Each structure stands twice: as structure tokens, then as C-alpha cells.
C-alpha positions in Angstrom: 83.7 109.0 123.0 84.1 112.8 122.8 82.5 113.1 126.3 84.8 110.6 127.7 87.7 112.8 126.2 86.3 116.0 127.9 85.7 114.2 131.1 89.4 112.9 131.2 90.8 116.4 130.5 88.5 118.0 133.2 89.2 115.3 135.7 93.0 115.4 135.1 93.4 119.2 135.8 90.5 119.6 138.4 91.0 116.6 140.6 94.0 114.2 139.7 96.5 117.0 139.5 96.3 117.5 143.1 97.7 114.1 144.0 99.8 113.4 140.9 100.7 115.6 138.0 102.4 112.6 136.0 99.0 110.7 136.2 97.2 114.0 135.1 99.5 114.3 132.1 98.9 110.6 131.3 95.3 111.2 131.3 95.6 114.1 128.9 97.8 112.1 126.7 95.0 109.3 126.6 92.5 112.1 126.0 94.5 113.4 123.1 94.3 110.2 121.3 90.4 109.9 121.6 89.4 112.4 118.8 91.2 110.9 115.9 89.8 107.4 116.9 86.5 108.9 117.1 86.7 110.4 113.6 87.9 107.1 112.1 85.0 105.2 113.9 82.4 107.7 112.8 83.6 107.9 109.2 84.1 104.1 108.5 82.4 102.5 106.0 80.7 99.0 106.2 81.3 96.1 103.7 77.9 96.7 101.9 78.7 100.4 101.3 79.8 100.2 97.7 80.3 104.0 97.3 83.0 103.8 94.7 80.6 102.0 92.3 78.2 104.9 92.4 77.9 106.7 88.9 79.3 110.2 88.8 76.4 111.5 86.5 78.9 112.3 83.6 78.2 109.6 81.1 81.5 109.9 79.3 83.4 109.6 82.7 81.1 106.8 83.8 81.8 104.9 80.5 85.6 105.5 80.8 85.7 104.2 84.4 83.4 101.2 83.5 85.9 100.4 80.8 88.8 100.7 83.2 87.0 98.4 85.7 86.5 95.8 83.3 82.6 96.1 83.4 82.6 97.1 79.7 84.5 96.0 76.8 86.3 98.8 74.9 84.7 99.8 71.7 
């Protein structure tokens, strides 16, 4: 995705601007949207990734969170 972004910028200002500046600007606007989309795609988690269930390592904190989540009954 990032290679496409760089390619759009380079093509827009090296080639396309010679024929149409509005088209070059439009290409840059499209290229501007790609990095945030790439970050979202790269950082998304799958349905099997249950990172919120991982214990923190602090027994008291883990016990407190388990009680809040309904995994354990309060004492």
C-alpha cells in the first residue's frame, strides 16, 4: 500500500502534472488517504485475537478484573 502511495506522488508530479494539474492534485489526495488506511489494516486484530483476556501479571489486578467481568464471584 505504501509503495502505491509513493508511486502516486511520483507519477502525479513527474508525469501527470504536465498534462493536468487538477488530476495531479487528485492523485495526491488519494495518496494522502492511503497511509492511515495502511496503518488500520496493519494493526487490526482478528476475531481469534483475544488480547483483552490476557492476564496482566499482577494477581490483585487480575482478580479485580475477573470479578468485574463476571468470571469470578465476589468474596
